[in-house]
C-alpha positions in Angstrom: 0.0 0.0 0.0 2.8 2.4 0.9 4.5 1.6 -2.5 1.4 2.4 -4.4 0.9 5.6 -2.5 4.5 6.7 -3.0 4.3 5.9 -6.7 1.2 8.0 -7.1 2.9 10.9 -5.3 5.8 10.8 -7.8 3.5 11.2 -10.8 2.2 14.5 -12.0 -1.5 15.2 -11.1 -2.6 14.5 -14.7 -1.0 11.0 -14.7 -2.3 9.9 -11.3 -5.2 7.5 -11.0 -8.6 9.1 -10.7 -10.7 8.6 -7.5 -12.4 5.4 -8.7 -9.3 3.8 -10.0 -7.3 4.8 -6.9 -10.1 3.4 -4.7 -10.2 0.0 -6.5 -6.4 -0.2 -6.7 -6.0 0.5 -3.0 -8.6 -2.1 -2.2 -6.9 -4.7 -4.4 -3.5 -3.9 -2.9 -4.9 -4.3 0.6 -6.6 -7.6 -0.4 -3.4 -8.9 -1.9 -1.5 -8.0 1.3 -4.1 -9.8 3.4 -4.0 -12.8 1.0 -0.2 -13.1 1.5 -0.5 -12.8 5.3 -3.5 -15.2 5.8 -4.2 -17.1 2.5 -6.6 -19.7 3.9 -8.6 -17.2 6.0 -8.8 -14.8 3.1 -10.2 -17.5 0.8 -12.8 -18.5 3.4 -13.8 -14.9 3.9 -14.1 -14.3 0.2 -16.2 -17.4 -0.3 -18.5 -16.5 2.7 -18.9 -12.9 1.4 -19.8 -14.3 -2.0 -22.3 -16.9 -0.7 -24.0 -14.2 1.4 -24.4 -12.0 -1.7 -26.2 -14.8 -3.6 -29.7 -13.7 -2.5 -28.9 -10.1 -3.5 -27.8 -11.3 -6.9 -31.0 -13.2 -7.4 -33.0 -10.2 -6.2 -31.3 -8.0 -8.8 -31.8 -10.5 -11.5 -35.6 -10.8 -10.9 -36.8 -7.7 -12.8 -34.4 -8.5 -15.6 -35.8 -12.0 -15.9 -39.3 -10.5 -16.1 -38.0 -8.1 -18.8 -36.7 -11.1 -20.8 -40.1 -12.8 -20.5 -41.7 -9.6 -21.6 -39.4 -9.3 -24.7 -40.1 -12.9 -25.7 -43.8 -12.3 -25.5 -44.1 -9.0 -27.2 -46.8 -10.4 -29.5 -48.9 -11.1 -26.4 -48.5 -7.6 -24.8 -52.3 -7.0 -24.9 -52.7 -10.1 -22.7 -49.6 -9.9 -20.6 -48.2 -6.7 -19.2 -44.8 -6.4 -17.6 -46.4 -6.8 -14.2 -47.7 -10.2 -15.3 -44.2 -11.3 -16.2 -42.9 -9.9 -12.9 -45.5 -11.9 -10.9 -44.7 -15.0 -12.8 -41.0 -14.4 -12.1 -41.6 -13.9 -8.4 -43.6 -17.2 -8.3 -40.8 -19.0 -10.2 -38.1 -17.5 -7.9 -40.1 -18.5 -4.8 -40.4 -22.1 -6.1 -36.7 -22.2 -6.9 -35.8 -20.8 -3.4 -37.9 -23.5 -1.7 -36.2 -26.1 -3.8 -32.8 -24.6 -3.0 -33.6 -24.6 0.7 -34.3 -28.3 0.5 -31.0 -28.9 -1.4 -29.0 -26.9 1.1 -30.6 -28.8 4.0 -29.9 -32.2 2.4 -26.4 -31.2 1.4 -25.6 -30.8 5.1 -26.1 -34.5 5.8 -24.9 -36.0 2.5 -21.3 -36.8 1.6 -19.5 -34.6 -1.0 -20.1 -36.9 -4.1 -23.8 -37.0 -3.4 -23.9 -33.2 -2.9 -22.7 -32.7 -6.5 -25.3 -35.1 -7.7 -27.9 -33.3 -5.6 -26.9 -29.9 -7.2 -27.2 -31.4 -10.6 -30.7 -32.7 -9.7 -31.6 -29.2 -8.5 -30.6 -27.7 -11.8 -32.6 -30.3 -13.8 -35.7 -30.1 -11.6 -35.7 -26.2 -11.7 -35.4 -26.3 -15.5 -38.2 -28.8 -15.8 -40.3 -26.6 -13.5 -39.6 -23.5 -15.6 -40.5 -25.3 -18.8 -43.9 -26.5 -17.5 -44.6 -23.2 -15.7 -44.0 -21.3 -19.0 -46.2 -23.8 -20.9 -49.0 -23.4 -18.4 -48.8 -19.6 -17.8 -48.3 -18.5 -21.4 -50.4 -21.3 -22.9 -47.9 -22.0 -25.7 -46.8 -25.3 -27.2 -44.3 -26.9 -29.5 -41.3 -25.1 -31.0 -42.4 -21.7 -29.8 -42.2 -22.9 -26.2 -38.9 -24.6 -26.8 -37.3 -21.5 -28.4 -38.6 -19.2 -25.7 -37.3 -21.6 -23.0 -33.9 -21.8 -24.6 -33.8 -18.1 -25.2 -34.8 -17.3 -21.6 -32.1 -19.7 -20.3 -29.4 -18.2 -22.5 -30.2 -14.6 -21.5 -30.5 -15.6 -17.9 -27.2 -17.4 -17.9 -25.5 -14.3 -19.4 -27.2 -12.1 -16.8 -26.4 -14.3 -13.8 -22.8 -14.9 -15.1 -22.3 -11.1 -15.3 -23.8 -10.6 -11.9 -21.6 -13.4 -10.5 -18.5 -11.7 -11.8 -19.6 -8.4 -10.3 -20.5 -9.8 -6.9 -17.4 -12.0 -6.7 -15.2 -8.9 -7.4 -17.2 -7.0 -4.8 -16.5 -9.9 -2.3 -12.8 -9.6 -3.0 -12.9 -5.8 -2.5 -15.0 -6.2 0.7 -12.2 -8.2 2.2 -9.9 -5.2 2.0 -12.6 -3.1 3.8 -12.7 -5.5 6.7 -9.0 -5.5 7.3 
């Protein structure tokens, strides 16, 4: 940290890092120092911070998921308003949270190889649930349902992937704030 600060002081004001870059760099340097001092403890703290941010990540993704449903059903906008898609999304997320709660509870008593199998089963069951929920709610069949299902999954995967990167980076930066 001292090296970074002294390096910044030697530069002209025009070449120094701006506030945001300086804030991020200072946090990264502090995190790196803590990682070298306590590598195992730092990894555990980063993991815990990330796992605790998972509900926030899903909460942020919910309106976007409803927007994806809205965009895929633009032809039906006279029947389904954005609010209809949002209510459907809340229902779906609640069902997935209940299923995830069961998975977490079961994973506490199962050995590691079965935990991975349980997680795979969770993904499969939640996808089957989404497929049949879309079929029933939107009253669509055949290829249209299949393409909507695949499109929603692709867009959701991209969204959740991006949010995962952001929240993981935030978990790493939060480590520096603690120490």
